[in-house]
N, C-alpha and C positions, 0 to 999 in steps of 0.2 A: 727286788724281783725282776727276773729277766723278761724281756718282751717276747711275744709269741714268735715273731719273725727270727729271733735269735736262737730259738730252741727247736722249732718245727723242722723235721728232717725230710727233705724232698728227695734224697738220694737213694733211699731204700724202698724199692717197689715191692710190695708184698704179693707173692704169687703162690697160692696154695690151691685155688680153684682151677678147673680146667681152662676156663676162659682167660684167667689172668696168666696162666702158664703160656697159653698160645700168644697172648699179647707180648709177653716178655721174650718169647722166642723171636717174634717179628722185630722187637726192639733190638735184640742182640744182633740180628742180621743187619739192621740199619747201622750198627757201629762200624761194620766193615765195608759198606758201600755208601758212596757219597751221593745219595738222592734225596729229593724232597719227600716228606711224608706228612700225613694228616692223621691226628689221633682224635677220634670222635667219641662222645659219651655225655651223659648227664653231668651237671655241675657236681663236683666233689668225688668223682669216681677214681681219680688218680692220674688224669691226663698229663698234668704238668710234671708229676713225679716220674712218670714213664719217659716223658720228653727229656728230662734232665738225666735220666739213665742212659739215653741214647747219645746225648750231646752236652758237652761243657761249653756253654755259650751264653751271651746276654739274653735276658728274657724281657719281652716287652708286650704290653697289651695292644691289640690291633686298633683299639679305639684311639690310641695316641698315634695317629697316622704319621705326622711329621717326625716324631721321635723314632718311629719304626723305619722310615726311609733313611734317617741318619745312621742308625745302627747297621742297616744293610750296606750303606756306602762305606762304612768303616770296619766291617767285620766279615770274616769269611763264612761265618755261620751265625744264625740267629734262631731263637725259640720265640714263636709268635703265639700268644694266648688269644683266645676268642677271635679266630680267624674270620668268623661269620660277621664281625663288626667292621671289616674293611670298608672304607668309604670310596676308594678308587682302585678297583682291581686292575684297570688298564695301566695306570701309573706304576702300581706295584710290580706288574709283570715286566715293564720296561726297565725298572731299577734293578730287579733281580737279574735280568739277562745282561744288563750293562756291567754289573759288578761281579757276576758269577757267584753270587751268594747262595749258600745252602740254607733252607729253612725247615724246621720241624715245627709244625703248627698244631694247635688244639682248637677244637670247636665243640660247643654244646648246642648251638643253634643250627638252623637248616641251611645247607649249602647245596646248590644244584650239582647233579652228577657231571655236567659239562664243565662247570667251574673246577671241581675236584680233579677232573682229568687234565685240565689245562695246567694246573699248578703242581700236581702231586703224582708220583709214580707208585706210591704205596699208601694204602688206607688201613688204619688199625682201629677197630671198634671195641671199647671197654664197656661191658654190661653194667647196669646199676648194682650196687652192693647187695641189694635184696636178692639178686640172682647169683651171688657168689658167696654162699654161706660159709664155705671153708676159709675164706679170707677174713671173716669178721673177728674171730678170737685172736689171731695173730695181730691184727690191727689194734685191737683193744690193748694187747700187751705192749705194742709200740707207743700208743698214745699214753699209756700208764707211765712208761719210762719218761716220756716228754713231760708229764705232769709232775713227776718227782723232781726233775731238773728245773721246771718252771718255778716251782714253789720252794726250791731250796731245801728239799728233803734229802739229808745225807745218810739216812738210815739204810741198813743192808736189807731190811725187809722189803719184799716186792709186793706192791699193792695188788690185792686179789681181784683181777678183772672179771672172774667168772660170775661174780654176784651182780654184775652190771646188767641192767635191762637195755640192750643196745637200741638206740634211736637211728634208724637207717632212712628216715624220711628225706634227708638231704645228703645221703651217702656219707663220705668221710667227714664232712663238716659237721653234721649232726651227731655222728658217732663220736668224734673227738670231744664235742661239747658234753655229751652224756658221760664220757669218761672223766673229763675234767670236773664236772659237777659232782660225780660220785666220789672222786678223790677228795674234793674239798669237804663234802658232807661227812666223809669217813673220819675227817680230822676235826669236825665241829664238836664242841661241848655245849652244855646247856646255855652258857652265856652268849655264844655266837648265834645259836638258834633263836633265842629270845630277842636278840638285837635285830636279826633278819626279819622276824615276825613283826617287830615294832615298826621297822622301816616300811615293810610291805603294807601294814595296816594304816600307817599314817597317810598313805597316798590314796586310800579308799574310803576312809570314814568321813562322815558329814551328813549322812541321811538319818531319817527318823527311826529306822529299824536295823541299824548297823549290827547291834549285838546278835540279833536273831539271824540276820542274813549272812553273817560272817562266821557263825559258830561251826560251820561245816569244816573250816580250816583246822579245827581241832578234832572234830568228830570223825571225819573221813580217814585221815591217816591212822587214828587210834583203832577204828574198826577194821581197816585193812590189815594192819599189823597184827591185831588180835585174831583175825580170821586166819592169817598165815601161821601164827604161832600155836593157836589153841584148836583150830579146826571146826568147832561147832558153836552155834549160838548159845547152847546151854553152858558150855565151858567158858565162853566169853562173858556171859552175864555173871557167872560165879566169880570169875577173876576180877571183873570190873566193878563188882558190887552194884550191878545195875539190874533192875527189873527186866525180865525176859520180854514182856510186852513193850517196854520202853525201848529196849534194844531193837526189837523187830520193827517198830515204828521208825526208828532212826534209819535202819537199813533200807526200809521201803522209801523213805523221804530222799535218801542219797543214792538211790539205786543207779542213776545215770553216772554219778561221779565215782561210785565204788567199782563199777565194771564187774560185779559178780555174775557168774553164769546163772 
């Protein structure tokens, strides 16, 4: 199995939403002018991918300050991740001016306006993925292709990402994880599911009421899938061979976990 770093594609910045298209236009402009630029946004919005689109250069995390200075001294351009973690802005400024090195930086933390003006001629802000709805499905398709390569799937069939419930809580990081999880679950059989459940339960059992306390792990997904497939409690009770009152009680007991309206 390939490592994530060997498969993840940082070169293809997805731009379907208006905000992403504007960011890409600015990035394309930066390809033709040799100025320093800062890309701002939450973690996982695509800042590094956009930086790599602008510039083919070594990438370094700003927290590794000595390594950063070394790369500035030995390269004409550098991509600096987490610029807000710089420990000595004065020394960085001197080193950049001495070696005439260009930087494209990213930051998810707070940087003062005066500091941004001191180092950068252009600032690009990428909104969170939850505000870029048009980008989500293309990203799901991209991550689905990654998953196929990651797990050595040589089939011609393309994994259907439309059935994925996207997790946008941490932007592309959580979205990629939800795609990979869905891809794996789509390939699981009964043996793999039972093995996963066994491993999960082995880490949680040990109390006096384990059977009762953990029964929701079976009941909740069964009720949710039954609700999705059959629609009504009457149909569910008939298909499950379960008394309607018993089913109603279970639904009431698990109402917080089921998430029904």
